[in-house]
gemmi code that builds the backbone of each chain (N, CA, C; Angstrom):
import gemmi

chains = {
    "A": [
        ("MET", (16.732, -62.725, 21.822), (15.871, -62.000, 20.412), (14.769, -62.867, 20.352)),
        ("ALA", (13.684, -62.337, 20.517), (11.944, -62.645, 20.139), (12.281, -63.027, 18.913)),
        ("GLN", (11.633, -64.522, 18.497), (11.030, -64.917, 16.888), (9.758, -64.557, 16.441)),
        ("PRO", (8.763, -64.417, 15.342), (7.998, -64.661, 15.300), (7.425, -65.590, 15.536)),
        ("GLN", (6.430, -65.287, 16.818), (5.443, -66.783, 17.269), (4.912, -67.820, 16.268)),
        ("ASN", (4.435, -67.218, 14.880), (3.609, -67.707, 14.350), (4.151, -68.902, 13.105)),
        ("LEU", (5.659, -69.006, 13.710), (6.514, -70.028, 12.341), (7.029, -70.771, 13.212)),
        ("ARG", (7.934, -71.896, 12.531), (8.560, -72.825, 12.644), (10.006, -72.665, 12.068)),
        ("TYR", (10.760, -73.410, 13.035), (12.173, -72.957, 12.565), (13.238, -74.509, 12.511)),
        ("SER", (14.189, -73.952, 11.718), (15.192, -75.624, 11.454), (16.618, -74.966, 12.492)),
        ("LYS", (17.205, -76.173, 12.464), (18.689, -75.699, 12.848), (19.541, -75.035, 12.073)),
        ("GLU", (18.727, -75.278, 10.939), (19.605, -74.796, 9.497), (19.534, -73.017, 9.550)),
        ("HIS", (18.575, -72.339, 10.676), (18.366, -71.160, 10.570), (17.520, -70.634, 9.574)),
        ("GLU", (16.221, -71.341, 8.945), (15.034, -71.225, 8.360), (13.825, -71.044, 8.947)),
        ("TRP", (12.922, -70.282, 8.368), (11.834, -70.366, 9.195), (11.000, -71.148, 7.929)),
        ("VAL", (9.853, -71.538, 8.667), (8.442, -72.217, 7.925), (7.346, -71.776, 8.374)),
        ("LYS", (6.342, -70.867, 7.436), (5.295, -70.512, 7.806), (4.263, -71.163, 6.968)),
        ("VAL", (3.320, -72.200, 7.453), (2.242, -73.447, 7.479), (1.281, -72.702, 7.194)),
        ("GLU", (0.346, -72.339, 6.158), (-0.816, -72.501, 5.744), (-1.849, -73.259, 5.019)),
        ("GLY", (-2.445, -74.239, 5.372), (-3.151, -75.699, 5.163), (-2.019, -76.257, 4.384)),
        ("ASP", (-1.915, -76.845, 3.243), (-0.853, -77.718, 2.835), (0.268, -76.924, 2.246)),
        ("THR", (0.340, -75.650, 2.586), (1.276, -74.776, 2.050), (2.407, -74.127, 2.835)),
        ("ALA", (3.504, -74.284, 2.566), (4.708, -74.152, 3.170), (5.542, -72.478, 2.784)),
        ("THR", (5.802, -71.619, 3.520), (6.465, -70.030, 2.804), (7.632, -70.768, 3.755)),
        ("ILE", (9.052, -70.573, 3.067), (10.046, -70.919, 3.714), (11.411, -69.363, 3.410)),
        ("GLY", (11.743, -68.949, 4.683), (12.783, -67.905, 4.672), (13.939, -68.632, 5.511)),
        ("ILE", (14.958, -67.287, 5.465), (15.771, -67.393, 6.452), (15.860, -66.516, 7.638)),
        ("THR", (16.036, -67.092, 8.704), (15.838, -65.920, 10.042), (16.565, -64.725, 10.118)),
        ("SER", (16.045, -63.732, 10.975), (16.701, -62.420, 10.723), (18.339, -62.747, 11.474)),
        ("TYR", (18.464, -63.651, 12.579), (20.121, -64.092, 12.771), (20.716, -64.567, 11.781)),
        ("ALA", (20.150, -65.612, 10.393), (21.033, -66.021, 9.523), (20.966, -64.722, 8.780)),
        ("GLN", (20.489, -64.002, 8.445), (20.759, -62.889, 7.818), (22.005, -61.971, 7.873)),
        ("ASP", (21.669, -61.651, 9.565), (22.809, -60.846, 9.916), (24.126, -61.493, 10.097)),
        ("SER", (24.123, -63.023, 10.100), (25.267, -63.547, 9.910), (26.101, -63.392, 8.800)),
        ("LEU", (24.974, -63.820, 7.639), (25.561, -63.638, 6.592), (26.338, -62.451, 6.020)),
        ("GLY", (25.590, -61.395, 6.426), (26.035, -60.013, 5.908), (25.105, -59.635, 4.614)),
        ("ASP", (26.037, -58.691, 3.594), (25.384, -58.340, 2.726), (24.774, -59.359, 1.869)),
        ("ILE", (23.201, -59.792, 1.612), (23.064, -60.962, 0.850), (23.402, -60.290, -0.940)),
        ("VAL", (23.846, -60.698, -1.743), (24.082, -60.305, -3.217), (23.747, -60.941, -4.359)),
        ("TYR", (23.260, -62.486, -3.917), (22.877, -63.615, -4.604), (21.813, -64.261, -4.135)),
        ("VAL", (20.726, -64.878, -4.676), (20.147, -65.671, -4.145), (19.626, -66.831, -5.019)),
        ("GLU", (19.990, -68.304, -5.415), (19.888, -69.320, -6.046), (18.640, -69.930, -5.770)),
        ("LEU", (17.562, -69.881, -6.229), (16.665, -70.676, -5.606), (16.063, -71.976, -6.406)),
        ("PRO", (15.471, -72.899, -5.719), (14.782, -73.931, -6.545), (13.842, -73.766, -7.604)),
        ("LYS", (13.719, -74.088, -8.821), (12.734, -74.294, -9.627), (11.419, -74.778, -10.005)),
        ("THR", (10.448, -73.582, -9.882), (9.321, -74.137, -9.763), (8.711, -75.423, -10.119)),
        ("GLY", (8.521, -76.262, -9.370), (8.074, -77.984, -9.901), (8.854, -78.587, -9.487)),
        ("ALA", (10.372, -78.361, -9.152), (10.761, -79.123, -8.340), (10.641, -79.920, -6.997)),
        ("THR", (10.885, -80.944, -6.776), (10.747, -81.842, -5.732), (11.965, -81.699, -4.609)),
        ("LEU", (11.870, -81.246, -3.290), (12.621, -80.899, -2.763), (12.359, -82.404, -1.189)),
        ("ALA", (13.276, -82.483, -0.834), (13.250, -83.492, 0.461), (13.329, -82.697, 1.499)),
        ("GLN", (13.099, -83.187, 2.537), (13.140, -82.499, 3.728), (14.562, -82.427, 4.244)),
        ("PHE", (15.049, -81.244, 4.455), (16.527, -80.743, 4.826), (17.352, -81.073, 3.815)),
        ("GLY", (17.022, -81.490, 2.619), (17.624, -81.378, 1.271), (18.219, -80.185, 1.085)),
        ("ASN", (19.104, -80.129, -0.176), (19.427, -79.088, -0.687), (18.675, -78.156, -1.487)),
        ("ALA", (18.172, -77.097, -1.565), (17.499, -76.324, -2.001), (18.242, -74.776, -2.503)),
        ("GLY", (19.057, -74.606, -2.556), (19.940, -73.944, -3.508), (20.993, -73.005, -2.811)),
        ("VAL", (21.060, -71.705, -3.281), (22.522, -71.077, -2.661), (21.985, -69.570, -2.199)),
        ("ILE", (22.658, -69.200, -0.999), (22.471, -67.725, -0.519), (23.699, -67.582, -0.796)),
        ("GLU", (24.211, -66.384, -1.893), (25.442, -65.724, -1.674), (25.823, -64.023, -0.699)),
        ("SER", (26.662, -63.946, -0.048), (26.573, -62.726, 0.293), (27.983, -61.927, 0.212)),
        ("VAL", (28.406, -61.294, 0.666), (29.462, -60.346, -0.133), (30.765, -61.582, -0.087)),
        ("LYS", (30.629, -61.725, 1.501), (31.679, -62.962, 1.922), (31.846, -64.121, 1.819)),
        ("ALA", (30.617, -64.610, 1.437), (30.875, -66.214, 1.339), (29.171, -66.785, 0.617)),
        ("VAL", (29.797, -68.115, 0.330), (28.315, -68.893, -0.647), (27.998, -69.882, 0.510)),
        ("SER", (26.684, -69.787, 0.810), (26.041, -70.737, 1.646), (25.274, -71.143, 1.283)),
        ("ASP", (24.982, -72.794, 1.262), (23.933, -73.769, 1.088), (22.469, -73.276, 1.651)),
        ("LEU", (21.518, -73.575, 0.678), (20.343, -73.383, 1.344), (19.595, -74.974, 1.228)),
        ("PHE", (19.192, -75.155, 2.574), (17.988, -76.517, 2.703), (16.660, -76.099, 3.081)),
        ("SER", (16.088, -76.951, 2.556), (14.727, -76.931, 2.764), (14.083, -77.468, 3.823)),
        ("PRO", (13.733, -76.732, 4.578), (12.944, -77.796, 6.136), (12.048, -78.595, 6.130)),
        ("VAL", (10.977, -78.612, 4.786), (10.193, -79.369, 4.627), (10.214, -79.698, 3.146)),
        ("GLY", (9.934, -81.080, 3.276), (9.399, -81.573, 1.632), (8.613, -81.334, 0.925)),
        ("GLY", (8.710, -81.276, -0.378), (7.469, -81.104, -1.118), (7.613, -80.284, -2.578)),
        ("GLU", (6.777, -79.935, -3.426), (7.036, -79.540, -4.719), (7.063, -78.050, -4.410)),
        ("VAL", (7.704, -77.539, -4.993), (8.305, -75.871, -5.003), (6.856, -75.591, -6.133)),
        ("ILE", (6.114, -74.650, -5.606), (4.913, -73.777, -6.421), (5.364, -72.378, -6.712)),
        ("GLU", (6.347, -71.771, -5.801), (6.287, -70.111, -6.140), (7.824, -69.979, -5.349)),
        ("THR", (8.693, -69.338, -6.339), (9.628, -68.573, -5.687), (9.393, -67.353, -5.763)),
        ("ASN", (10.025, -66.444, -4.673), (10.325, -64.900, -4.737), (10.870, -64.161, -5.673)),
        ("SER", (10.000, -63.685, -6.929), (10.866, -63.126, -8.095), (11.218, -61.856, -7.693)),
        ("ALA", (11.035, -61.452, -6.919), (11.640, -60.010, -6.250), (12.866, -60.251, -6.083)),
        ("LEU", (13.654, -61.146, -5.328), (14.653, -61.408, -5.040), (15.795, -61.175, -6.081)),
        ("GLU", (15.469, -61.693, -7.375), (16.451, -61.478, -8.582), (17.068, -60.205, -8.661)),
        ("ARG", (16.011, -58.978, -8.423), (16.488, -57.654, -8.855), (16.817, -56.814, -7.053)),
        ("ASP", (16.480, -57.449, -6.172), (16.857, -56.956, -5.011), (17.336, -58.400, -3.880)),
        ("PRO", (18.343, -58.972, -3.862), (18.482, -59.867, -3.030), (18.846, -59.116, -1.556)),
        ("ALA", (19.129, -58.142, -1.477), (18.861, -57.420, 0.151), (18.168, -57.036, 0.282)),
        ("LEU", (16.895, -57.596, -0.023), (15.653, -57.595, 0.569), (15.647, -58.717, 1.927)),
        ("VAL", (16.268, -59.784, 1.482), (16.616, -61.131, 2.364), (16.785, -60.176, 3.981)),
        ("ASN", (18.265, -58.962, 3.470), (18.418, -58.407, 4.774), (17.303, -57.759, 5.518)),
        ("ARG", (16.744, -56.973, 4.599), (15.786, -55.877, 5.240), (14.582, -56.209, 6.270)),
        ("GLU", (14.283, -57.280, 5.245), (12.820, -58.030, 5.659), (12.933, -59.627, 5.748)),
        ("PRO", (13.974, -60.385, 6.927), (13.843, -61.914, 6.485), (12.583, -62.244, 6.669)),
        ("PHE", (11.575, -61.791, 7.445), (10.576, -62.757, 7.826), (9.156, -62.357, 6.967)),
        ("GLU", (9.319, -61.414, 6.196), (8.214, -60.867, 5.088), (8.825, -60.884, 3.555)),
        ("GLY", (9.112, -59.651, 3.050), (9.211, -59.587, 1.690), (10.528, -60.135, 1.138)),
        ("GLY", (11.284, -60.732, 2.143), (12.472, -61.269, 1.900), (12.376, -62.982, 2.102)),
        ("TRP", (10.718, -63.149, 1.563), (10.677, -64.921, 1.853), (11.290, -65.427, 0.919)),
        ("LEU", (11.474, -66.935, 0.709), (12.866, -67.471, -0.383), (11.586, -68.258, -1.646)),
        ("PHE", (10.887, -69.205, -0.936), (9.952, -69.900, -1.854), (8.711, -70.662, -0.997)),
        ("LYS", (8.119, -71.217, -2.003), (6.723, -71.761, -1.463), (6.751, -73.521, -1.693)),
        ("VAL", (6.228, -74.231, -0.927), (6.104, -75.775, -1.743), (4.887, -75.996, -1.069)),
        ("LYS", (4.109, -77.174, -1.707), (3.190, -77.945, -1.312), (3.472, -79.056, -0.438)),
        ("LEU", (3.309, -78.979, 0.763), (3.932, -80.044, 1.512), (3.661, -81.504, 1.265)),
        ("SER", (4.566, -82.464, 1.178), (4.201, -83.615, 0.822), (3.991, -84.282, 1.912)),
        ("ASN", (4.342, -84.001, 3.168), (3.783, -84.487, 4.142), (3.923, -83.755, 5.484)),
        ("PRO", (2.739, -83.437, 5.642), (2.586, -82.066, 6.832), (3.058, -82.426, 7.973)),
        ("SER", (3.536, -83.637, 8.324), (3.888, -84.302, 9.664), (5.171, -84.013, 9.961)),
        ("GLU", (5.814, -83.835, 8.609), (6.884, -83.339, 8.450), (7.708, -82.264, 9.605)),
        ("THR", (6.581, -81.083, 9.755), (7.083, -80.082, 10.675), (7.079, -80.228, 11.781)),
        ("ASP", (6.981, -81.243, 12.147), (7.102, -82.114, 13.833), (8.758, -81.886, 14.013)),
        ("HIS", (9.305, -81.974, 13.229), (10.532, -81.834, 13.266), (11.246, -80.949, 13.382)),
        ("LEU", (10.662, -79.701, 13.101), (10.917, -78.731, 13.211), (11.082, -77.723, 14.639)),
        ("LEU", (11.621, -76.772, 14.823), (11.607, -76.124, 16.378), (10.541, -75.116, 16.329)),
        ("SER", (10.185, -75.062, 17.591), (9.240, -74.098, 18.012), (9.896, -72.590, 18.136)),
        ("PRO", (9.343, -71.392, 18.081), (10.009, -69.919, 18.524), (11.056, -70.292, 19.623)),
        ("GLN", (10.439, -70.696, 20.439), (11.033, -70.867, 22.048), (12.226, -71.883, 21.872)),
        ("SER", (12.129, -73.010, 21.221), (13.384, -73.792, 21.257), (14.430, -73.032, 20.173)),
        ("TYR", (13.893, -72.522, 19.245), (14.913, -71.746, 18.152), (15.719, -70.880, 19.220)),
        ("ASP", (15.137, -70.045, 20.032), (15.514, -68.957, 20.703), (16.378, -69.733, 21.670)),
        ("GLN", (16.336, -71.128, 21.736), (17.312, -71.569, 23.117), (18.303, -72.045, 21.968)),
        ("LEU", (18.267, -72.426, 20.908), (19.468, -72.776, 20.003), (20.313, -71.517, 20.192)),
        ("LEU", (19.749, -70.621, 19.609), (20.748, -69.155, 19.439), (21.406, -68.886, 20.230)),
        ("ALA", (20.743, -69.269, 21.656), (21.230, -68.386, 22.955), (22.428, -69.369, 23.316)),
        ("GLU", (22.563, -70.695, 22.936), (23.232, -71.766, 22.857), (24.460, -71.599, 22.062)),
        ("ASP", (24.343, -71.496, 21.264), (25.411, -71.192, 19.819), (26.321, -69.751, 20.143)),
        ("ASN", (25.400, -68.746, 21.156), (26.191, -67.677, 21.445), (27.259, -67.722, 22.820)),
        ("HIS", (27.001, -69.134, 23.329), (27.856, -68.989, 24.497), (29.092, -69.105, 23.956)),
    ],
    "B": [
        ("ARG", (39.938, -51.582, -3.480), (41.016, -51.497, -4.457), (40.914, -52.024, -5.794)),
        ("LEU", (39.845, -53.391, -5.815), (39.140, -54.035, -7.027), (39.132, -53.347, -8.043)),
        ("GLU", (37.909, -52.165, -7.725), (37.545, -51.144, -8.568), (38.499, -50.469, -9.381)),
        ("ALA", (39.398, -50.087, -8.565), (40.906, -49.003, -8.883), (41.705, -49.998, -9.726)),
        ("GLY", (41.464, -51.379, -9.547), (42.446, -52.220, -10.681), (43.688, -52.546, -9.960)),
        ("MET", (43.637, -52.404, -8.553), (45.063, -52.636, -7.283), (44.951, -53.817, -7.159)),
        ("PRO", (46.289, -54.278, -7.944), (46.498, -55.600, -7.372), (46.772, -56.046, -5.527)),
        ("LEU", (46.345, -57.393, -5.341), (46.454, -57.643, -3.853), (47.214, -59.248, -3.937)),
        ("TYR", (48.116, -58.804, -3.108), (49.060, -60.083, -2.744), (48.210, -61.609, -2.596)),
        ("GLY", (48.246, -62.583, -3.017), (47.447, -63.934, -3.005), (46.472, -63.755, -4.148)),
        ("HIS", (46.251, -62.769, -5.076), (44.973, -62.830, -5.608), (45.654, -62.460, -6.951)),
        ("GLU", (45.929, -61.133, -7.485), (46.253, -61.252, -8.429), (47.970, -61.107, -8.931)),
        ("ILE", (48.543, -60.984, -7.543), (50.190, -61.685, -7.489), (50.245, -62.613, -6.724)),
        ("THR", (50.970, -63.444, -7.055), (51.587, -64.796, -6.108), (52.250, -64.946, -6.088)),
        ("GLU", (52.950, -66.039, -5.717), (53.996, -66.666, -5.955), (54.317, -67.279, -7.207)),
        ("GLU", (53.274, -67.562, -7.930), (53.139, -68.122, -8.979), (52.807, -67.197, -10.505)),
        ("ILE", (52.094, -66.040, -10.110), (51.872, -64.992, -10.830), (52.793, -63.690, -10.791)),
        ("THR", (53.578, -63.159, -11.672), (54.459, -62.454, -11.576), (53.939, -60.962, -11.754)),
        ("PRO", (54.638, -59.615, -11.326), (54.151, -58.494, -11.610), (53.860, -58.127, -13.113)),
        ("VAL", (54.628, -59.062, -13.746), (54.595, -58.832, -15.418), (53.144, -59.246, -15.686)),
        ("GLN", (52.777, -60.134, -15.462), (51.510, -60.749, -15.525), (50.139, -60.095, -14.903)),
        ("ALA", (50.672, -59.586, -13.860), (49.234, -58.837, -13.125), (49.767, -57.469, -13.764)),
        ("GLY", (50.343, -56.939, -14.749), (50.286, -55.578, -15.424), (50.854, -54.546, -14.339)),
        ("GLN", (51.668, -54.861, -13.451), (52.057, -53.870, -12.827), (53.753, -53.578, -13.202)),
        ("GLN", (53.912, -53.330, -14.684), (55.175, -52.726, -15.469), (55.540, -51.662, -14.717)),
        ("TRP", (55.105, -50.872, -14.075), (55.189, -49.521, -13.659), (56.041, -49.917, -12.712)),
        ("ALA", (56.165, -50.826, -11.947), (57.045, -51.057, -10.614), (58.113, -52.069, -11.007)),
        ("LEU", (58.333, -52.163, -12.159), (60.011, -53.038, -12.729), (60.423, -52.428, -13.277)),
        ("LYS", (61.888, -51.712, -12.485), (62.700, -51.148, -13.193), (63.967, -52.383, -13.765)),
        ("PHE", (63.640, -52.397, -14.915), (64.779, -53.456, -15.488), (66.274, -52.854, -15.890)),
        ("SER", (66.541, -51.589, -15.687), (67.429, -50.609, -15.987), (68.339, -50.114, -14.761)),
        ("LYS", (67.626, -50.656, -13.731), (68.050, -50.651, -12.381), (69.447, -51.148, -11.687)),
        ("GLY", (69.791, -52.402, -12.519), (70.718, -53.101, -11.882), (70.340, -54.578, -11.448)),
        ("ASP", (70.856, -55.428, -11.260), (70.205, -56.877, -11.061), (69.516, -56.922, -9.591)),
        ("PHE", (68.339, -57.560, -9.899), (67.784, -58.358, -8.699), (67.091, -59.649, -8.785)),
        ("THR", (66.543, -60.330, -7.719), (66.137, -61.568, -8.247), (64.950, -61.387, -9.201)),
        ("GLY", (65.239, -62.431, -9.888), (63.964, -62.740, -10.822), (64.260, -61.997, -11.987)),
        ("LYS", (65.138, -61.086, -11.991), (65.093, -60.181, -13.139), (65.069, -60.623, -14.880)),
        ("ALA", (66.007, -61.602, -14.597), (66.378, -62.136, -16.225), (65.092, -63.039, -16.477)),
        ("ALA", (64.187, -63.502, -15.491), (62.876, -64.420, -16.146), (61.954, -63.505, -16.398)),
        ("LEU", (62.153, -62.321, -15.563), (60.820, -61.345, -16.058), (60.740, -60.794, -16.779)),
        ("GLN", (62.128, -60.510, -17.516), (62.390, -59.744, -18.681), (61.944, -60.535, -19.857)),
        ("GLN", (62.623, -61.672, -19.367), (62.413, -63.221, -20.676), (60.750, -62.761, -20.972)),
        ("GLN", (59.968, -63.138, -19.625), (58.652, -63.059, -19.733), (57.849, -61.927, -20.445)),
        ("GLN", (58.242, -60.542, -20.297), (57.877, -59.616, -21.125), (58.157, -59.605, -22.285)),
        ("GLU", (59.389, -60.263, -22.871), (59.629, -60.155, -24.257), (59.056, -61.190, -24.759)),
        ("ASP", (58.730, -61.995, -24.404), (58.623, -63.338, -24.794), (56.554, -62.945, -25.076)),
        ("ASP", (56.096, -62.389, -24.601), (54.866, -61.828, -24.502), (53.730, -62.767, -24.659)),
        ("THR", (53.916, -64.301, -24.025), (53.205, -65.213, -24.260), (52.388, -65.651, -23.021)),
        ("TYR", (52.544, -65.035, -21.864), (51.830, -65.075, -20.794), (50.544, -65.011, -20.456)),
        ("ARG", (50.068, -66.050, -19.003), (48.592, -65.614, -19.135), (48.752, -64.180, -18.210)),
        ("ARG", (47.784, -63.338, -18.249), (47.570, -62.049, -17.690), (46.291, -61.700, -16.994)),
        ("ILE", (46.487, -60.869, -16.190), (45.423, -60.467, -15.540), (44.366, -59.608, -16.303)),
        ("VAL", (43.081, -59.919, -16.234), (42.412, -58.993, -16.896), (40.825, -58.356, -16.080)),
        ("GLY", (40.332, -57.191, -16.216), (39.258, -57.081, -15.735), (37.859, -57.787, -16.406)),
        ("LEU", (37.025, -58.260, -15.791), (36.033, -58.629, -16.250), (34.375, -58.347, -15.687)),
        ("VAL", (33.623, -57.922, -16.639), (32.212, -57.578, -16.068), (31.340, -58.427, -16.477)),
        ("MET", (30.610, -59.110, -15.475), (29.414, -60.077, -15.722), (28.218, -59.489, -15.962)),
        ("THR", (27.740, -60.245, -17.146), (26.223, -59.823, -17.493), (25.574, -60.057, -16.389)),
        ("GLY", (25.223, -61.320, -15.718), (24.457, -61.590, -14.667), (25.167, -60.999, -13.005)),
        ("ARG", (24.323, -61.661, -12.438), (24.278, -61.020, -11.071), (25.117, -62.165, -9.947)),
        ("VAL", (25.286, -63.257, -10.427), (26.041, -64.247, -9.713), (27.300, -63.744, -9.512)),
        ("PRO", (27.915, -63.879, -7.841), (29.401, -63.396, -7.783), (30.177, -64.337, -8.347)),
        ("ALA", (31.063, -63.521, -9.277), (32.666, -64.661, -9.294), (33.417, -64.490, -8.188)),
        ("ARG", (34.187, -65.793, -7.389), (34.558, -66.144, -6.926), (35.934, -66.705, -7.147)),
        ("GLU", (36.847, -66.357, -6.367), (38.514, -67.065, -6.525), (38.397, -68.443, -6.821)),
        ("GLY", (39.072, -68.552, -8.179), (39.079, -70.251, -8.601), (38.193, -70.547, -9.437)),
        ("TYR", (36.942, -70.144, -9.668), (35.940, -70.112, -10.699), (36.798, -70.287, -11.856)),
        ("ALA", (36.401, -71.514, -12.775), (37.307, -71.151, -14.164), (36.289, -70.637, -15.140)),
        ("VAL", (37.239, -70.089, -15.881), (36.910, -69.195, -17.188), (36.867, -69.614, -18.654)),
        ("LEU", (36.230, -69.511, -18.979), (36.192, -70.519, -20.646), (35.980, -69.711, -22.022)),
        ("GLN", (36.412, -70.169, -22.746), (36.438, -69.858, -23.773), (35.452, -70.719, -25.245)),
        ("ASN", (34.569, -70.914, -25.927), (34.285, -71.561, -26.604), (34.515, -72.772, -25.714)),
        ("ASP", (33.906, -73.250, -24.852), (34.212, -74.291, -23.702), (35.450, -75.055, -23.351)),
        ("SER", (36.486, -74.134, -23.979), (37.597, -74.497, -22.995), (37.938, -73.877, -21.746)),
        ("ILE", (38.716, -74.615, -20.947), (39.087, -73.161, -19.872), (40.357, -72.668, -20.546)),
        ("VAL", (40.306, -71.126, -20.038), (41.292, -70.336, -20.998), (41.754, -69.681, -19.698)),
        ("GLY", (41.407, -69.880, -18.157), (41.837, -69.085, -16.787), (41.133, -69.272, -15.457)),
        ("GLU", (41.527, -68.335, -14.888), (40.330, -68.840, -13.768), (40.262, -67.316, -12.749)),
        ("VAL", (39.203, -67.140, -11.950), (38.728, -66.383, -11.340), (39.985, -65.944, -10.284)),
        ("ARG", (40.602, -64.394, -10.229), (41.507, -64.398, -9.147), (40.611, -63.390, -8.101)),
        ("SER", (39.689, -62.376, -8.081), (38.885, -61.649, -7.431), (37.467, -61.767, -7.847)),
        ("GLY", (36.665, -61.016, -7.286), (35.335, -60.649, -7.611), (34.612, -60.271, -6.581)),
        ("SER", (33.664, -59.162, -7.105), (33.061, -58.346, -5.906), (31.723, -57.506, -6.985)),
        ("LEU", (30.463, -57.008, -5.848), (30.299, -56.104, -6.684), (30.996, -54.794, -6.620)),
        ("GLY", (30.708, -53.825, -7.293), (31.282, -52.418, -7.552), (30.690, -51.190, -7.249)),
        ("PRO", (30.314, -50.789, -6.101), (29.316, -49.874, -5.557), (30.008, -48.401, -6.137)),
        ("SER", (31.109, -48.446, -6.408), (31.778, -47.125, -7.584), (31.200, -47.242, -8.950)),
        ("VAL", (31.117, -47.983, -9.279), (30.954, -48.443, -11.029), (29.709, -49.304, -11.379)),
        ("GLN", (28.289, -48.152, -10.544), (26.963, -48.727, -10.606), (26.824, -49.627, -10.423)),
        ("ASN", (27.485, -50.589, -9.446), (27.357, -51.667, -8.761), (27.258, -53.081, -9.649)),
        ("GLN", (28.171, -52.614, -10.997), (28.562, -53.773, -11.784), (28.963, -54.974, -10.877)),
        ("ASN", (28.736, -55.995, -11.708), (29.232, -57.279, -11.201), (30.568, -57.451, -11.687)),
        ("ILE", (32.036, -57.315, -11.124), (33.318, -57.287, -11.341), (34.150, -58.391, -11.045)),
        ("ALA", (35.388, -58.690, -11.765), (35.849, -59.444, -11.330), (37.496, -59.341, -12.084)),
        ("THR", (38.395, -59.998, -11.597), (39.694, -60.045, -12.035), (39.935, -61.486, -12.576)),
        ("ALA", (40.543, -62.144, -13.359), (41.011, -63.017, -13.852), (42.319, -63.333, -14.831)),
        ("LEU", (43.296, -64.593, -14.430), (44.199, -64.706, -14.853), (43.666, -65.538, -16.067)),
        ("VAL", (44.277, -64.762, -17.391), (43.897, -65.604, -18.556), (44.569, -65.667, -19.590)),
        ("ASP", (44.268, -66.564, -20.683), (45.656, -67.006, -21.548), (45.805, -65.506, -22.374)),
        ("LYS", (47.122, -65.163, -23.051), (46.935, -64.082, -24.033), (45.829, -63.986, -24.866)),
        ("ASP", (45.776, -65.047, -25.892), (44.714, -65.209, -26.676), (43.058, -64.619, -26.340)),
        ("ALA", (42.747, -64.889, -25.211), (41.709, -64.346, -24.457), (41.477, -63.054, -23.595)),
        ("SER", (42.688, -62.441, -23.714), (42.832, -61.219, -22.810), (42.427, -59.745, -23.447)),
        ("GLU", (41.850, -59.934, -24.810), (41.819, -58.516, -25.509), (40.337, -58.094, -25.123)),
        ("ALA", (40.329, -56.652, -24.559), (39.082, -55.806, -24.030), (38.134, -56.201, -24.847)),
        ("GLY", (36.838, -56.538, -24.693), (35.780, -56.637, -25.475), (35.193, -58.261, -25.780)),
        ("THR", (36.259, -59.035, -25.448), (36.306, -60.575, -25.561), (35.071, -60.974, -24.836)),
        ("VAL", (34.052, -61.850, -24.911), (33.219, -62.253, -24.292), (33.580, -64.040, -23.782)),
        ("LEU", (33.663, -63.861, -22.512), (34.426, -65.286, -21.719), (33.311, -65.766, -20.927)),
        ("GLN", (33.120, -66.897, -20.724), (32.118, -67.402, -19.743), (33.028, -68.208, -18.553)),
        ("ILE", (32.207, -67.674, -17.263), (32.614, -67.765, -15.743), (32.012, -69.182, -15.570)),
        ("GLN", (32.552, -70.216, -15.305), (31.653, -71.449, -14.779), (31.294, -71.278, -13.142)),
        ("VAL", (30.102, -71.396, -12.499), (29.701, -71.261, -11.447), (28.593, -72.331, -11.115)),
        ("ARG", (29.448, -72.932, -10.229), (28.380, -74.413, -9.807), (27.984, -74.767, -11.257)),
        ("GLY", (28.546, -75.177, -12.210), (27.860, -75.947, -13.506), (27.354, -74.987, -14.248)),
        ("THR", (27.047, -74.084, -14.302), (26.591, -72.857, -15.177), (27.386, -71.966, -15.429)),
        ("LYS", (26.942, -71.951, -16.797), (28.301, -70.921, -17.689), (27.550, -69.428, -17.291)),
        ("HIS", (28.209, -68.221, -17.410), (27.462, -66.844, -17.162), (28.655, -65.838, -18.043)),
        ("ASP", (28.213, -65.133, -18.727), (28.855, -64.637, -19.803), (29.605, -63.659, -18.804)),
        ("ALA", (30.611, -63.037, -19.255), (31.328, -61.959, -18.737), (32.348, -61.313, -20.033)),
        ("THR", (32.764, -59.938, -19.826), (33.133, -59.284, -21.289), (34.526, -58.801, -20.357)),
        ("VAL", (35.714, -59.212, -21.116), (37.252, -58.167, -20.960), (37.351, -56.974, -20.655)),
        ("THR", (37.206, -56.122, -19.683), (37.448, -55.040, -19.774), (38.331, -54.305, -18.921)),
        ("PRO", (39.194, -53.149, -19.560), (40.428, -52.696, -19.398), (40.405, -52.202, -17.941)),
        ("LEU", (41.349, -52.192, -17.181), (41.602, -52.078, -15.676), (42.313, -50.434, -15.610)),
        ("PRO", (41.699, -49.423, -14.701), (40.871, -50.183, -13.506), (39.510, -50.003, -13.940)),
        ("PHE", (38.548, -50.398, -13.281), (37.289, -50.177, -13.442), (36.781, -48.847, -13.200)),
        ("TYR", (37.564, -48.054, -12.157), (37.160, -46.996, -11.631), (37.985, -45.928, -11.349)),
        ("LYS", (38.332, -44.849, -12.123), (38.845, -43.853, -11.892), (38.623, -42.544, -11.557)),
        ("ARG", (39.127, -41.835, -10.380), (38.486, -40.762, -9.921), (38.289, -39.566, -11.187)),
        ("ALA", (37.542, -38.854, -10.752), (37.224, -37.514, -11.917), (38.383, -36.634, -11.612)),
        ("LYS", (39.307, -36.316, -12.645), (40.484, -35.253, -12.237), (39.510, -33.594, -12.389)),
    ],
}
model = gemmi.Model(1)
for chain_id, residues in chains.items():
    chain = gemmi.Chain(chain_id)
    for i, (resn, *xyz) in enumerate(residues, 1):
        res = gemmi.Residue()
        res.name, res.seqid = resn, gemmi.SeqId(i, " ")
        for name, pos in zip(("N", "CA", "C"), xyz):
            atom = gemmi.Atom()
            atom.name, atom.element = name, gemmi.Element(name[0])
            atom.pos, atom.b_iso = gemmi.Position(*pos), 0.0
            res.add_atom(atom)
        chain.add_residue(res)
    model.add_chain(chain)
structure = gemmi.Structure()
structure.add_model(model)
structure.setup_entities()
């Protein structure tokens, strides 16, 4: 499965898009597919400070409650309000309209700890063995 | 089956939750001779003080999961037994819960505690959905 090439990935199946000092975070298509129908997303509050790989909220599908982690640290500057009305947007457009939240990076070098699209693909391949 | 108000063993009926509590009196024939548990069930039915299964419709969208506490005026009056979105009932956020008799009347507003936050839910007669005749 080819991953979008302009993103970085976490082992928790989140993606990060870095633009300047702003990072947009979402979950990968593999993650939404594994979760199944998403019915509720609990996002961090705007202004909250997140630690890299720290807890950032909860995603609930019909079957399960899953913790959401922030792949980068920083202050939350925006959350995707469209998901309050339509959480299934994460299923339909995980890499686009289904983004979760944006943070102002506290330490841009943290993205060095994330996976490239190729490494993430490799992780998925290993997981599926 | 949740929308239709049907109990599922392990959820609305368990070793601890009797058919009387689950509102399944139609399946109990006290006139039919003796059976295991008959006296106890009959007694429970007559006393009418038992915790019972009710339907709940939540105001918000957060799913109610089995085991979540049900509160009234900040005291625990029961627990969620099943929960789901109801595609046949305008996608309402529905659940069943085992609650005290005093909290079981239709229309009563209770709270379900989800990860430390309270969410309103209204006691609703079961079933949530009935096929049009």
